C-alpha positions as CSV (number, residue, x, y, z in Angstrom):
1,M,-40.9,12.7,-67.7
2,V,-41.8,16.1,-66.5
3,V,-45.0,16.2,-64.5
4,S,-48.1,17.7,-66.0
5,A,-48.9,21.3,-65.3
6,A,-51.8,20.1,-63.1
7,F,-49.3,18.6,-60.7
8,L,-48.3,22.1,-59.7
9,A,-51.7,22.3,-57.9
10,G,-50.3,19.4,-55.8
11,R,-51.6,16.7,-53.7
12,G,-52.2,18.5,-50.4
13,G,-51.1,21.7,-52.1
14,G,-54.1,23.8,-51.1
15,G,-56.2,23.2,-54.3
16,G,-54.8,26.3,-56.0
17,G,-57.6,28.2,-57.7
18,T,-60.2,25.5,-57.6
19,E,-62.2,27.0,-54.7
20,K,-64.3,30.1,-55.1
21,S,-65.6,32.5,-52.4
22,A,-67.6,35.7,-52.5
23,E,-65.7,38.9,-52.3
24,S,-66.9,42.4,-51.4
25,P,-66.7,45.0,-54.2
26,E,-64.0,46.8,-52.2
27,K,-61.9,43.7,-51.9
28,S,-62.3,42.9,-55.6
29,S,-61.3,46.4,-56.6
30,T,-58.2,46.3,-54.4
31,K,-57.2,42.9,-55.9
32,K,-57.5,44.3,-59.4
33,A,-55.4,47.3,-58.5
34,E,-52.7,45.0,-57.0
35,M,-52.8,42.8,-60.1
36,A,-52.1,45.8,-62.3
37,Q,-48.5,45.6,-61.1
38,K,-47.1,42.2,-62.0
39,A,-45.6,40.1,-59.2
40,E,-41.8,39.9,-59.3
41,F,-39.3,37.4,-58.1
42,T,-35.5,37.1,-57.8
43,L,-33.0,34.3,-58.2
44,P,-30.2,33.6,-55.6
45,A,-26.7,34.8,-56.5
46,P,-24.1,32.2,-57.5
47,T,-21.7,31.1,-54.8
48,G,-18.5,30.6,-56.9
49,K,-15.6,33.1,-57.2
50,F,-15.9,33.6,-61.0
51,P,-18.2,36.2,-62.6
52,V,-20.6,34.5,-65.1
53,G,-21.0,35.4,-68.8
54,T,-23.7,34.0,-71.0
55,K,-24.6,33.9,-74.7
56,E,-27.5,32.4,-76.7
57,I,-26.7,30.5,-79.9
58,H,-29.2,29.4,-82.6
59,L,-28.1,26.1,-84.1
60,V,-29.4,24.3,-87.2
61,D,-28.5,20.7,-87.9
62,E,-28.4,20.6,-91.7
63,K,-27.9,16.8,-91.6
64,R,-31.0,16.0,-89.7
65,Q,-34.7,16.5,-90.4
66,D,-36.8,17.6,-87.5
67,P,-38.7,14.6,-86.1
68,W,-41.9,16.6,-85.4
69,K,-41.7,18.8,-88.5
70,S,-40.5,16.7,-91.4
71,D,-40.2,19.6,-93.8
72,R,-37.6,21.4,-91.6
73,K,-34.1,20.8,-90.5
74,R,-33.6,20.3,-86.8
75,E,-32.9,23.5,-85.0
76,T,-32.5,24.4,-81.4
77,M,-31.5,27.2,-79.1
78,I,-28.8,26.8,-76.5
79,S,-27.4,29.1,-73.8
80,V,-23.7,28.9,-72.8
81,W,-22.8,30.0,-69.3
82,Y,-19.1,30.4,-68.5
83,P,-16.5,32.0,-66.3
84,A,-16.1,35.6,-67.5
85,K,-14.0,38.7,-67.1
86,D,-15.2,42.4,-67.0
87,A,-18.7,41.0,-66.5
88,Q,-20.1,44.1,-64.7
89,R,-19.8,46.0,-68.0
90,Y,-22.4,43.8,-69.6
91,P,-26.2,43.6,-68.9
92,R,-27.7,40.7,-67.0
93,Q,-29.6,38.1,-68.9
94,P,-33.4,37.9,-68.3
95,W,-34.5,34.7,-66.7
96,I,-36.7,34.0,-69.8
97,S,-37.4,35.7,-73.1
98,A,-40.6,37.7,-73.5
99,G,-41.8,35.5,-76.3
100,A,-41.5,32.3,-74.3
101,Q,-42.9,33.5,-71.0
102,G,-46.5,32.6,-72.0
103,A,-45.4,29.0,-71.6
104,V,-44.6,29.5,-68.0
105,D,-48.0,31.1,-67.5
106,T,-49.6,28.0,-68.9
107,M,-47.6,25.7,-66.7
108,V,-48.5,27.4,-63.4
109,A,-52.1,28.3,-64.3
110,P,-53.5,25.1,-62.7
111,A,-51.9,26.1,-59.4
112,G,-54.0,29.2,-59.3
113,V,-51.5,31.7,-60.6
114,P,-53.5,34.2,-62.8
115,K,-52.3,34.5,-66.4
116,G,-50.2,37.6,-66.9
117,A,-49.9,38.2,-63.1
118,V,-46.1,37.5,-63.0
119,D,-43.3,39.4,-64.7
120,W,-41.5,36.2,-65.8
121,A,-39.2,38.1,-68.3
122,G,-38.4,40.9,-65.8
123,A,-36.4,38.7,-63.5
124,K,-32.6,38.8,-64.1
125,T,-30.1,36.0,-63.9
126,F,-26.5,36.6,-62.8
127,G,-25.2,35.8,-66.3
128,H,-23.8,38.9,-68.1
129,V,-24.7,38.8,-71.8
130,G,-21.7,38.7,-74.1
131,A,-19.1,39.2,-71.4
132,P,-15.6,38.0,-72.5
133,R,-14.6,34.5,-71.6
134,L,-12.0,34.0,-68.8
135,A,-9.1,32.1,-70.2
136,G,-8.8,28.5,-69.0
137,K,-9.6,24.9,-69.9
138,W,-13.0,24.7,-68.2
139,P,-14.9,21.4,-68.1
140,V,-18.1,21.5,-70.1
141,V,-21.4,20.3,-68.6
142,L,-24.6,20.0,-70.6
143,Y,-28.1,20.5,-69.1
144,S,-31.4,19.1,-70.4
145,P,-34.8,20.2,-69.0
146,G,-37.8,18.0,-68.4
147,L,-40.3,17.1,-71.1
148,G,-42.2,20.3,-71.8
149,G,-39.7,22.3,-69.8
150,Q,-37.5,25.1,-71.1
151,R,-33.7,25.4,-70.8
152,E,-34.2,28.3,-68.4
153,S,-35.8,26.0,-65.8
154,G,-32.4,25.0,-64.3
155,T,-30.8,28.4,-64.2
156,V,-30.2,28.5,-60.4
157,L,-28.0,25.4,-60.6
158,V,-26.5,26.2,-64.0
159,Q,-25.3,29.7,-63.2
160,D,-23.9,28.5,-59.8
161,L,-21.9,25.7,-61.5
162,A,-20.5,28.2,-64.0
163,S,-19.4,30.5,-61.2
164,H,-17.2,27.6,-59.9
165,G,-15.3,27.2,-63.2
166,Y,-17.5,25.2,-65.6
167,V,-18.9,26.0,-69.0
168,V,-22.5,25.0,-68.7
169,V,-24.7,24.6,-71.9
170,T,-28.4,24.5,-71.6
171,M,-30.5,23.3,-74.5
172,D,-34.1,23.6,-75.7
173,H,-35.6,20.6,-77.4
174,T,-37.7,22.3,-80.0
175,Y,-41.4,21.4,-80.4
176,E,-41.5,19.9,-76.9
177,T,-41.7,23.4,-75.5
178,T,-42.1,27.1,-76.5
179,V,-38.8,28.4,-78.0
180,E,-38.1,31.9,-79.1
181,F,-35.4,32.4,-81.8
182,P,-33.2,35.5,-82.4
183,D,-35.4,36.8,-85.2
184,G,-38.4,36.9,-82.8
185,R,-39.9,33.8,-84.3
186,V,-41.7,31.7,-81.6
187,E,-42.2,27.9,-82.1
188,N,-44.8,26.3,-79.9
189,P,-44.9,22.7,-78.7
190,V,-46.6,19.9,-80.6
191,H,-48.7,17.2,-78.9
192,I,-46.4,14.3,-78.0
193,P,-48.5,11.2,-77.0
194,K,-47.0,8.6,-74.7
195,E,-46.4,6.2,-77.5
196,Q,-44.0,8.7,-79.1
197,L,-41.8,9.4,-76.1
198,G,-39.2,7.0,-77.6
199,K,-39.1,9.4,-80.6
200,A,-38.6,12.3,-78.2
201,A,-35.8,10.5,-76.4
202,D,-34.0,9.8,-79.8
203,A,-34.4,13.5,-80.8
204,R,-33.0,14.6,-77.5
205,V,-29.9,12.4,-77.8
206,G,-29.5,13.7,-81.3
207,D,-29.7,17.3,-80.0
208,T,-27.1,16.5,-77.4
209,Q,-24.6,15.0,-79.9
210,F,-25.1,17.9,-82.3
211,V,-24.6,20.4,-79.6
212,L,-21.3,18.7,-78.6
213,D,-20.3,18.7,-82.3
214,E,-21.0,22.4,-82.5
215,L,-19.2,23.3,-79.3
216,G,-16.1,21.5,-80.5
217,R,-16.3,23.2,-83.9
218,R,-16.5,26.6,-82.2
219,G,-13.5,26.0,-80.1
220,W,-14.9,25.0,-76.7
221,N,-12.7,22.5,-74.8
222,L,-14.3,19.0,-74.7
223,D,-11.5,17.2,-72.9
224,K,-13.9,16.7,-69.9
225,V,-17.6,16.6,-70.4
226,G,-20.5,16.0,-68.0
227,M,-24.3,16.1,-68.4
228,F,-27.2,16.5,-66.1
229,G,-30.9,17.0,-66.4
230,H,-34.2,17.1,-64.7
231,S,-36.9,14.5,-65.1
232,F,-37.0,13.4,-68.8
233,G,-33.8,15.5,-69.0
234,G,-32.2,13.2,-66.5
235,F,-33.1,10.2,-68.6
236,T,-31.7,12.1,-71.6
237,A,-28.4,12.6,-69.8
238,A,-28.2,8.9,-69.0
239,E,-29.1,7.8,-72.5
240,A,-26.8,10.3,-74.2
241,M,-23.9,9.2,-72.0
242,L,-24.6,5.6,-73.0
243,Q,-24.5,6.5,-76.7
244,D,-21.8,9.2,-76.8
245,K,-18.4,8.4,-75.3
246,R,-17.5,12.1,-75.1
247,I,-19.7,12.4,-72.0
248,D,-17.6,11.3,-69.0
249,A,-20.1,11.7,-66.2
250,G,-23.8,12.1,-65.7
251,M,-26.5,13.1,-63.2
252,N,-30.2,12.5,-63.2
253,L,-32.4,14.8,-61.1
254,D,-35.5,12.8,-60.2
255,G,-36.1,11.3,-63.7
256,Q,-37.4,7.8,-64.5
257,L,-35.1,5.7,-66.7
258,F,-37.7,4.4,-69.1
259,T,-36.9,0.9,-70.3
260,E,-39.5,1.1,-73.1
261,Y,-37.8,4.2,-74.6
262,G,-34.1,3.5,-74.0
263,D,-31.4,1.0,-72.9
264,V,-29.6,2.7,-70.1
265,A,-31.4,1.1,-67.2
266,E,-30.5,-2.4,-68.5
267,R,-27.0,-1.6,-69.6
268,G,-25.6,1.1,-67.3
269,V,-23.0,3.6,-68.5
270,D,-19.2,3.6,-68.7
271,G,-18.5,6.5,-66.3
272,P,-19.6,7.9,-63.0
273,F,-23.4,8.5,-62.6
274,F,-25.5,10.1,-59.9
275,L,-29.2,9.5,-59.1
276,Y,-30.7,12.4,-57.1
277,G,-34.3,11.8,-56.0
278,R,-37.2,13.4,-54.2
279,Q,-39.4,12.0,-51.4
280,D,-43.0,11.0,-52.3
281,K,-46.1,10.0,-50.3
282,T,-48.3,7.0,-51.0
283,K,-52.1,7.3,-50.8
284,S,-51.8,6.0,-47.2
285,G,-49.5,8.8,-46.3
286,K,-46.3,6.8,-46.1
287,V,-43.1,8.7,-47.1
288,V,-41.2,6.8,-49.8
289,D,-37.7,7.8,-51.2
290,H,-37.1,8.0,-54.9
291,S,-34.0,5.8,-54.7
292,P,-32.6,2.6,-56.1
293,F,-33.8,0.8,-53.0
294,T,-37.5,1.4,-53.0
295,D,-40.4,0.3,-55.2
296,L,-41.3,3.9,-56.2
297,D,-39.3,3.7,-59.4
298,P,-38.1,0.2,-60.4
299,T,-36.0,1.6,-63.2
300,W,-33.6,3.1,-60.7
301,G,-33.1,-0.2,-59.0
302,L,-32.5,-1.9,-62.4
303,F,-29.9,0.7,-63.4
304,W,-28.2,0.4,-60.0
305,K,-27.9,-3.4,-60.5
306,N,-26.5,-3.0,-64.0
307,Q,-24.2,0.0,-63.4
308,K,-20.7,-1.4,-63.0
309,T,-18.7,1.9,-62.9
310,P,-18.9,4.4,-60.0
311,K,-22.5,5.2,-59.0
312,R,-24.0,7.4,-56.3
313,Y,-27.4,8.4,-55.2
314,A,-29.0,10.9,-52.7
315,V,-32.5,11.8,-51.6
316,L,-33.5,15.4,-51.0
317,A,-35.7,15.0,-48.0
318,H,-39.1,16.8,-48.0
319,A,-38.7,17.7,-51.7
320,Q,-40.9,17.0,-54.6
321,H,-40.4,16.8,-58.4
322,Q,-40.3,20.5,-59.2
323,S,-37.9,21.1,-56.3
324,F,-35.1,20.3,-58.8
325,T,-36.1,23.3,-61.0
326,D,-36.1,27.0,-60.4
327,M,-39.7,26.7,-59.3
328,Q,-38.3,25.8,-55.9
329,V,-37.3,29.4,-55.3
330,I,-39.8,31.2,-57.6
331,L,-43.2,29.8,-56.4
332,P,-42.9,30.7,-52.7
333,Q,-42.1,34.3,-53.6
334,L,-45.4,34.6,-55.5
335,A,-47.7,33.6,-52.6
336,K,-47.8,37.0,-50.8
337,P,-48.0,39.4,-53.8
338,L,-50.7,37.3,-55.5
339,G,-52.6,36.7,-52.3
340,L,-52.2,32.9,-52.5
341,K,-51.9,30.3,-49.8
342,A,-48.4,29.8,-48.4
343,G,-48.7,26.0,-49.0
344,Q,-50.1,26.3,-52.5
345,W,-47.4,24.2,-54.1
346,V,-46.5,21.5,-51.6
347,G,-47.3,18.9,-54.2
348,A,-44.8,20.4,-56.6
349,I,-42.0,21.6,-54.4
350,G,-42.6,19.8,-51.1
351,T,-42.2,21.3,-47.7
352,I,-38.4,21.7,-47.7
353,D,-37.2,25.2,-47.0
354,P,-36.3,26.7,-50.5
355,A,-32.9,28.1,-49.3
356,E,-32.0,24.8,-47.8
357,S,-33.0,22.9,-50.9
358,V,-31.0,25.2,-53.2
359,E,-27.9,25.0,-50.9
360,K,-28.0,21.2,-50.8
361,Q,-28.6,20.8,-54.6
362,R,-25.8,23.2,-55.4
363,T,-23.4,21.4,-53.1
364,T,-24.3,18.0,-54.4
365,V,-24.1,18.9,-58.1
366,L,-20.8,20.7,-57.7
367,D,-19.2,18.0,-55.6
368,F,-20.2,15.3,-58.1
369,F,-18.8,17.1,-61.1
370,Q,-15.7,18.2,-59.2
371,S,-14.9,14.6,-58.3
372,S,-15.9,13.1,-61.7
373,L,-14.4,15.6,-64.1
374,S,-11.2,16.5,-62.2
């Protein structure tokens, strides 16, 4: 599952915000003046040859009650990223909506990032809102975030994949995270105890199947479909691929394959699947790979043994769990403007150089789907 917000403070991450020291009135006044202007960040530009268009779609599944709100039909927000034409005539999509940015504040607060100090909604993606689709039969790839994460959390990888000729669909799993709908309504997460994570997994697979149904109904080509996700989203991708034969290939970014909440580790899937893991440290300081061949996560070894069709794995050296999200490039940019320690988030994003991390992940994700969906 996605790590708790407290993890952002990190083991060996500098103890963000837990230490206090006396400040002179002059220093305090200067800091307040600096905080009046919110810290900003940028996302790296996609590397593919196609301009990227994007659109947000509100979906309501009239056939399914919401598992967390039994008096409501299940609804979700998705974003579709696709090769576009005349893209420069259309505005760039914000990284996150204004109504949902408070959830990001909450997530990073334990790391010492002051609430309201970052302009989360001011950052722009490279997706152009409503730009016309470029004609072509592009493969479709779905993206599912970690538990508690928002669909925007994988934008760096998503928009890059779209720029190489893919339609990439990101989805929010409502009531796991904060979701803003087109009418301005904001739905906040409910508490999901560990014993209900199976219910969350079932809801996510149902969301995935419904999104595929809607994409087909709206004319998107589903001849070749892949799926990837981070953390619990990686588990979602695997479990959805097991249950829905429309998904031809899958990829798990550092997510456990929970045997108590699903069957995929014990059964495998019918198509190519990729496990992409971090490096972790034991209490003794020993570096351990998240791979099928260590004891860090036995579910990966079980899946590897039971997966009969093509399988691949890789380890991102010096990376941590949140390295597989946009926080890999965002957090380091906040240290200087907020006066925080450079190593503030080692426990979350490791010590890998952010640019190197992004380049390796982009290459790995693209290579896998090119070889699996060709």
